[in-house]
NUMAR-134561 format. One record per atom (N, C-alpha, C): x, y negated, z; residue in one letter. Coordinates in steps of 0.001 Angstrom, whole numbers, plus 500000, padded with zeros to 6 digits. Example, Ala and Ser with C-alpha at 12.3 -4.5 7.8 and 13.67 -1.06 7.14 Angstrom:
// residues 2
513190505690507800a;512300504500507800a;513200503300507800a;512850502250507080s;513670501060507140s;512900499970507870s;
END
This chain:
// residues 270
500855501219500038x;500027500018499939x;500771498652500041x;500745497912498946x;501497496739498913x;501238495605500011x;502041494711500357x;501779493736501456x;500651492726500754x;500491492520499691x;499260491854499143x;498093492451499361x;498077493751499058x;496903494445499228x;496408494567500746x;497490494760501629x;497066494778503094x;496680493505503552x;497376492424503172x;496945491031503475x;495466490865502985x;494953491099501866x;493593491103501458x;492774491963502245x;492975493054502436x;492099494009503249x;491875493427504806x;493053492995505239x;492794492317506731x;492051491036506520x;492219490145505589x;491290489110505488x;489769489369505072x;489776490421504340x;488289490943504067x;487709491451505497x;488429492122506259x;487869492663507615x;487390491376508534x;488335490388508467x;488138489242509140x;486771488508508838x;486735488224507440x;485641487240506933x;484392488132506758x;484356489275506370x;483106489972505759x;482573491073507008x;483660491581507726x;483114492511508746x;482919491938510132x;482158492579510952x;481942492225512226x;482190493356513286x;482914494317512865x;483277495488513657x;484523495251514678x;485221494348514190x;486369493826515021x;486146492608515882x;486814492512516959x;486720491157517719x;487034489944516929x;488125490188516054x;488306489062515266x;487264488680514392x;486962489607513670x;485660489386512745x;484449488856513476x;484139489529514564x;483070489019515164x;483197487396515687x;484225486937516195x;484550485689516487x;484601484667515419x;485102485248514174x;485185484437513106x;483660484091512724x;482704485035512745x;481307484787512331x;480669484101513357x;480938484142514597x;480307483207515559x;480714481742515390x;481966481648515151x;482541480172514675x;481968479752513445x;481593480535512627x;481236480154511282x;479776479680511460x;478937480362512450x;477630480040512523x;477537478684513413x;478467478414514445x;478565477364515041x;478839476006514106x;479605476244513214x;480031475107512252x;478807474977511289x;478127475988511080x;476966475754510373x;475895474892510818x;475598475494512022x;474608474672512791x;474968473003513183x;476293472983513550x;476813471694513660x;476745470780512340x;477161471357511395x;477022470602510015x;475611470190509656x;474440470983509892x;473288470758509512x;472644469622510657x;473302469763511732x;472881468768512799x;473332467345512249x;474610467261511807x;475230466026511331x;474312465534510109x;474114466337509300x;473136465880508218x;471814465361508574x;471152466102509523x;470001465502510041x;470251464128510733x;471118464060511621x;471318462812512316x;471606461683511261x;472415462008510238x;472631461043509235x;471416460284508557x;470207461149508762x;468885460676507972x;468152459747508937x;468687459570510227x;468091458936511016x;468688457414511123x;467814456479510629x;468558455215510450x;469239454600511366x;468712454392512754x;469422453872513914x;470694454534514098x;470651455836514068x;472002456558514362x;472880456538513210x;472488456467511954x;473477456115510769x;474082454791511028x;473343453744511519x;473964452396511326x;474932452363512666x;474863453240513712x;475776453182514812x;476928454098514599x;476733455366514030x;477689456320513806x;477983456775512383x;477573455942511596x;477770456400510195x;479120456830509608x;480271456101509923x;481487456683509410x;481908457820510244x;481481457997511390x;481930459188512091x;481075460455511474x;479844460255511108x;479110461438510627x;479539461710509140x;480075460561508448x;480459460909507247x;481797461665507241x;482616461331508210x;483839462014508493x;483586463549508735x;482735463624509772x;482464465147510177x;481786465889508965x;481038465238508265x;480262465926506789x;481552466524506010x;482440465721505931x;483653466038504987x;484430467046505417x;484644466992507009x;485534468091507592x;484881469307507402x;483340469486507703x;482743470696507516x;482837471158506122x;482599470397505281x;482574470790503794x;484063471239503190x;484918470622503788x;486273471138503302x;486496472560503964x;486200472686505299x;486299473991505838x;485619475054505244x;484281474879504777x;483379475699504068x;484191476072502779x;484617474940502113x;485303475080500845x;486438476180500858x;487493475942501987x;488413476878502209x;488068478113502571x;486925478525503272x;486276479614503500x;485746480553502267x;485005479642501370x;484451480096500029x;485529480705499279x;486750479749499242x;487846480409498312x;488522481704498842x;488586481619500330x;489279482765500816x;488247484139500545x;486904483926500602x;486116485078500275x;486290485602498874x;486569484775497988x;486717485109496463x;488137485788496624x;488984485343497174x;490231485986497074x;490338487254497696x;489723487450498781x;489876488891499427x;488881490049498876x;487770489832498013x;487101490767497338x;487682491207496018x;487500492419495691x;488017492828494487x;487466492442493155x;486197492045493223x;485373491575492252x;484785490102492581x;485492489097492503x;485088487726492921x;483834487260492229x;483865487453490875x;482723487013490088x;481407487696490599x;481577488900490852x;480295489676491181x;479769489021492613x;480930488796493649x;480443488206494837x;479813486846494445x;480392485990493673x;479786484613493400x;478438484670492823x;477977485709492378x;476644485729491557x;475513486487492655x;476241486956493742x;475422487595494721x;474532486516495511x;473689486927496350x;472926486032497048x;473622485179497899x;474511485806498865x;475264485138499761x;476362484070498953x;476886484706497721x;477754483813497203x;477588482606496505x;475860482735496120x;475371481520495647x;475185480489496701x;474587481007497822x;474372480138499004x;475698479644499611x;476762480441499579x;477976479826500099x;478329478678499351x;478206478774497902x;478392477548496796x;477679476496497132x;476554476647497174x;475384475546497361x;475558474761498748x;476206475514499657x;476419474921500982x;477656473911500889x;478377473930499837x;479406472794499688x;479397471932498432x;478403472326497521x;478459471401496176x;477513470164496722x;476555469969497433x;476066468775497524x;476989467577498121x;477867467840499005x;478886466758499498x;479570466130498185x;480212467004497327x;480808466394496302x;479930465947495218x;478642466414495219x;477808465892494290x;477594464470494714x;477521464149496029x;477008462932496615x;477963461867496116x;479138462043495760x;480179461147495164x;479621460492493881x;478741461212493079x;478085460554491901x;476505460528491802x;475901461074493078x;474624461062493160x;474306460713494600x;474411459523495137x;474294459153496541x;472897459731497092x;472839460391498390x;471689460905498782x;471600462596498733x;472364463001497719x;472228464450497398x;473004465294498639x;473480464567499468x;474222465299500495x;473192465952501528x;471821465290501462x;471104466049502548x;470498467418501961x;470714467712500753x;470497469080500293x;471427470059501201x;472355469592501977x;473279470436502578x;472445471278503786x;471280470942504127x;470573471942505035x;470246473139504493x;470543473112503262x;470382474792502797x;471518475670503396x;472350475253504065x;473428475862504822x;472828476815505909x;471495476474506194x;470915477280507447x;470653478595506769x;470583478680505493x;470352480040504943x;471552481068505499x;472708480533505528x;473871481161506023x;473593481960507294x;472819481343508093x;472772481744509589x;472088483316509531x;471774483755508347x;471126485196507940x;472346486008508472x;473444485526508362x;474642486477508866x;474716486752510347x;473782486190511201x;473756486464512624x;473298488026512914x;472587488363511877x;472101489727511996x;473110490704511973x;474086490528511201x;475358491319511097x;476285491142512210x;476387490023512813x;477260489595514001x;476721490225515253x;475595490294515464x;474912490584516678x;474508492113516553x;474988492781515430x;474647494111515281x;473037494303515302x;472364493554514751x;470769493762514675x;470706494281513349x;470970495670513249x;470808496257512036x;469421496591511627x;468420496873512932x;466966496960512534x;466418495981511757x;466904494695511983x;466398493537511326x;467024493393509877x;468210493920509541x;468707494083508069x;467768494997507328x;467454496221508183x;466717497203507502x;465236496576507125x;464648495828507979x;463397495436507875x;463467494141506702x;464358493339506725x;464607492509505482x;464661493228504231x;465408494201504413x;465570495168503045x;464108495550502541x;463270496124503442x;461978496631503427x;461216495385502591x;461140494262503233x;460398493269502878x;460897492756501335x;462079492777501143x;462758492245499844x;462238493367498784x;462306494601499130x;461789495587498082x;460273495464497821x;459717495225498866x;458175495198498759x;457784493757498005x;458491492788497980x;458205491684497303x;458565491919495792x;459655492618495524x;460154492976494058x;459197493974493459x;458582494938494517x;457672495704493659x;456347495171493537x;455935494180494084x;454688493509494042x;454636492328493110x;455756492090492500x;455842490752491746x;454916490706490687x;454836491951489928x;453959491804488712x;452371491701489141x;451934492259490345x;450688492150490740x;450481490722491156x;451463490219491774x;451336488830492413x;451142487940491068x;452067488124489943x;451957487253488844x;450601487353488298x;449899488510488093x;448680488651487597x;447798487805488381x;447739488024489699x;446935487156490552x;446962485747490353x;448304485282490477x;448373483708490231x;447942483355489099x;448146484304487911x;447575483792486578x;446022483609486560x;445457484556487300x;443925484466487356x;443454483379488271x;444362482988489219x;443908481678489968x;444127480718489083x;445238480544488366x;445409479382487588x;444287479113486516x;443767480251485940x;442704480171484980x;441374479799485738x;441201480149487051x;440093479771487771x;439990478254488185x;441131477672488361x;441139476347488875x;440889475518487688x;441661475991486479x;441180475124485403x;439501475106484974x;439014476209485015x;437630476298484826x;436877475510485722x;436966475728486962x;436393475105488296x;436794473484487992x;437778473091487739x;438171471755487709x;437199471150486486x;437438471874485417x;436650471199484239x;435011471080484652x;434501472150485137x;433156472088485721x;432918470914486525x;433667470771487518x;433518469627488390x;433661468306487831x;434446468060486749x;434572467037485994x;433314466649484990x;432879467740484712x;431536467512484104x;430352467097484880x;430299467928486221x;429248467716487037x;429246466172487730x;430410465855488144x;430644464664488938x;431099463392488182x;431979463605487428x;432322462361486520x;433132461431487290x;433342460492486608x;434486459181487167x;433953458511488343x;432570458527488360x;431838457568489625x;432192458368490919x;432627459556491036x;432675460190492218x;434102460401492501x;435006459880491598x;436366459871491699x;437067460930490940x;436505461677490125x;436948462950489208x;437135462251488030x;438374461546487932x;438508460675486781x;439082461367485681x;439709462564485693x;439896463152484576x;439962464859484806x;440406465792484075x;440191467080484203x;441483467478485146x;442599466980484875x;443733467320485483x;443603466816487021x;443012465751487421x;442603465293488691x;441558466305489374x;440802466675488443x;439708467753489007x;440337469046489346x;441173469207488471x;441969470509488765x;442812470460490165x;443384469201490247x;444214469084491593x;442926469291492652x;441839468905492638x;440813469037493547x;440278470550493891x;440542471231492552x;440074472470492725x;441118473452493455x;442404473077493224x;443423473778493856x;443401473435495359x;443290472234495845x;443127471777497129x;442081472480497936x;440738472683497312x;439588473194497924x;439843474743497939x;440323475401496991x;440669476681496787x;441621477191497831x;442419476436498071x;443683476946499040x;443177476394500536x;442129476008500714x;441336475639501833x;442406474591502674x;442984473696501875x;443742472560502367x;442955471388502677x;442161470936501707x;440927470012502050x;441541468627502446x;442151467924501609x;442855466520501932x;441535465603502209x;440586465822501370x;439421464967501489x;439438463664500509x;440527463277499915x;440795462210499180x;439581462140497901x;439335463353497465x;438271463377496461x;437251464228497065x;435974464063496723x;434756464714497378x;433433464677496438x;432939465922496027x;431821465702495254x;430620465010495827x;429854464299495253x;428746463477495820x;427230464098495505x;427205464806494337x;426017465188493928x;425779466564494525x;424218467087494684x;424072468363495126x;424665469576494473x;424690469342493065x;425339470450492166x;426734470498492562x;427327469545492606x;428639469349492788x;429258469935494285x;428473469613495209x;428700470173496576x;428258471649496591x;427339472249495894x;427009473422495846x;428285474409495210x;428780473917494089x;430111474522493542x;431397474379494459x;431379473073495164x;432602473182496061x;432270474009497329x;431198474351497724x;430954475320498593x;431275476892498268x;430996477027497077x;431439478504496364x;432825478621496343x;433542477480496086x;435005477360495772x;435622477579497328x;435072477057498195x;435590477047499641x;435545478672500120x;434266478994500020x;434147480498500405x;435071481420499647x;435197481184498357x;436023481929497394x;437514481886498096x;437752480797498365x;439229480468498979x;439759481376499865x;438707481723500887x;439131482435502048x;439510483978501520x;438700484502500780x;438858485593500084x;440269485809499177x;440402484773498477x;441680484725497621x;442851484770498423x;442816484124499717x;444165484084500361x;444556485374500865x;443649486302501041x;444126487644501462x;444494488535500414x;444301488217499157x;444883489100498189x;446551489183498012x;447381488218498031x;448544488520498017x;449072489094499327x;448559488727500406x;449053489478501700x;448918491021501772x;447684491456501036x;447287492815500896x;448102493489499883x;448560492920499039x;449554493336497873x;450711493797498554x;451404492637499209x;452725492996499747x;452768494045500881x;451590493895501643x;451393494727502867x;451581496443502386x;450720496614501241x;450660497994500719x;452290498410500281x;452880497349499570x;454117497720499214x;455168498043500366x;454954497051501465x;455705497378502583x;455588498793503303x;454245499144503220x;454079500456503918x;454632501630502929x;454741501335501610x;455427502314500860x;456869502512501004x;457444501249501405x;458981501074501230x;459359501308502973x;458443501588503676x;459019501543505236x;459865502742505740x;459894503845504882x;460694505001505337x;461918505184504796x;462647504077504331x;463817504066503703x;464845504392504859x;466078504843504450x;467154505150505449x;467722503846506233x;468096504041507377x;468561502994508108x;469930502580507469x;470186501230507787x;471240500423507100x;472282500314508070x;473531500085507546x;474721499734508418x;475167498412507994x;476181497886508884x;476779496458508454x;477827496512507688x;478197497715506948x;479336497896506120x;479342496878505050x;480365496197504603x;480439495432503532x;481527496050502617x;481141495985501329x;482154496649500136x;483245495657499979x;484337496247499798x;485588495421499707x;485759495041498262x;484965495462497338x;484923495179495946x;484145493909495552x;482769494084495848x;481727493238495502x;481306492497496684x;481576492823497952x;480991492267499297x;479671492445499386x;479083493409498707x;477549493694499048x;477415494309500388x;476324494076500956x;475869494629502092x;474528495360502057x;474095495996503164x;472720496515503167x;472943498019502767x;473897498729503043x;474319500102502556x;473612501022503597x;473193502241503298x;472711503181504178x;473853503511505274x;473269504052506355x;474330504344507409x;475194505333507221x;474689506280506151x;475423507484505746x;476090507276504517x;476206506071503851x;476668505810502413x;478132506043502428x;478759506592501529x;480162506816501213x;480573505716500187x;479807505365499297x;480067504725498133x;479087503551497975x;479522502355497603x;478800501207497309x;477557501424496363x;476565501114496674x;475294501349495891x;475174500383494635x;476137499325494828x;475947498325493562x;477224498349492695x;478376498766493113x;479582498828492231x;480240500184492231x;479753501024493259x;480437502424493221x;481678502427494015x;482333501465494436x;483365501573495231x;483382502263496472x;484113503048496842x;484446503733498094x;484321502970499334x;483414503154500205x;483320502025501581x;484348502458502404x;
END
């Protein structure tokens, strides 16, 4: 084993694994930095705090960004397939966690997108050995993927319904009741069907109110449909094997079965 390979493997163990004390403390420090950086961004959005501590917050934001940039580069270095990791969920999130600060140099205000760093806290499941949460997250992810076609058909049906309902309400009520156009009437249909009910537009005629009542009642039934679709798929996927916290040295993929010998994504031996 060459010294370069040994160095990369040790770095991978520290950054991607939580089975060693050093790896665990690295992840805990990372989580602390993420929380602190998000707090800095949130405080910077408060005008009185920004006026009093603006330069300090700006400096802290750049310090965290530089640290995360170094960490991102090290992650790419220590994996066997850096491009595969860069395209993975965590790889994309890690990149998005640093881009807004650099982007703010040309687009002021874009640094507030840094709150996306909170998604990196998902790593806490691995740090605290909460494998059961990883397993449940995997079940939910599979259920959402399995039900995406059904949900698409459902959303398409709802889309057609709100167009028809909005057009009918435009014909019934007209501009005198605030339904000045079909798009605005469709907006009312969406708000009513989803039971949000802003109240900025309301039907005034008996026929319009009758239609609105039907839409409201229909809304309660429609809300339950996607929930039922995902629930069924979750039940079908609930019997999958237990997951481990092992991370692949080549593609950095996680979520492997506890008895897995090879990575399910790239085939590399774990």
